[in-house]
Structures are given as C-alpha cells and as structure tokens.
N, C-alpha and C positions, 0 to 999 in steps of 0.2 A: 504494500500500500504506500502510495506517495503522500507524504505529509507536506502541507503548504503553509505559507505565510500570507496573511491578508493585510495589505496596506491600503488605507483609504485614500480618498482624493485630497490633494493639497497638503500632504504630509511632508515634513522635512526631516531627513536623517543626516545627522552629523557624520563627518569623516571617521572611518574605522569603527562605525557602529555595527553591532552584530545582533540579528534577530533570529531566535531559534524557531524551529518548526512548530506549527499549531498555535502561533501567536497572532492576534488580530489587533491592529492599530486602526482605530476609526478615523474619520475625516479630521483634518487640521491638527494632527498630533505633531509635536516637535520633539525630536530625540537629540540629546546632547552628544557631542563627539566622544568617541571611545566608550560608548555605553553598551552594556550587555542586556538586551531586552529579553526577559524570561517569563513575562506575563502580559496579558492583554490590557489595553487601556481604552477609556472612553474618549469621545470626541473632545477636542480643544484641550488636550493634556500636554503639559510640558514635562518631560521626563528625562532622567539621566542617572548615571552611576553604574556600579557593578556590585550587586544586581541592581536593576533599574528601580527607582522610586519616583513617585509623583512629586514634582517640584512645585508646580503651580497649575491651576486650572484657569484657562483663558475664558473670557466672556464672549 
C-alpha cells in the first residue's frame, strides 16, 4: 500500500522540511525551515520544530 502526504492549497514549506507519510496539512499552513512534521495540522497553522509544534494560528 502506498502511503501519501496531503498538502493543501497555498501552503509554504521551509527549506529542508520533512513531512512523513499519512500527514495532512490543510490550506494556508506555514512550516518553518528544518522542521520534522509528524502530525496533521488544521488550516492557517504556523508550525515548526523537531517534532513539529503549533507556533501560532493565523486568522
């Protein structure tokens, strides 16, 4: 079975970011550089770190 990553519209992934399989990033998510995304996030989330945490929710 092929596992996939879903990245929504207008998302921004910083350089050297890594997203593992079966993770969903909804629309307008911003991922900081060198982040390891191991969970799904809601729309308008600013995330970063290793492992990734929610930094801020945009309006």
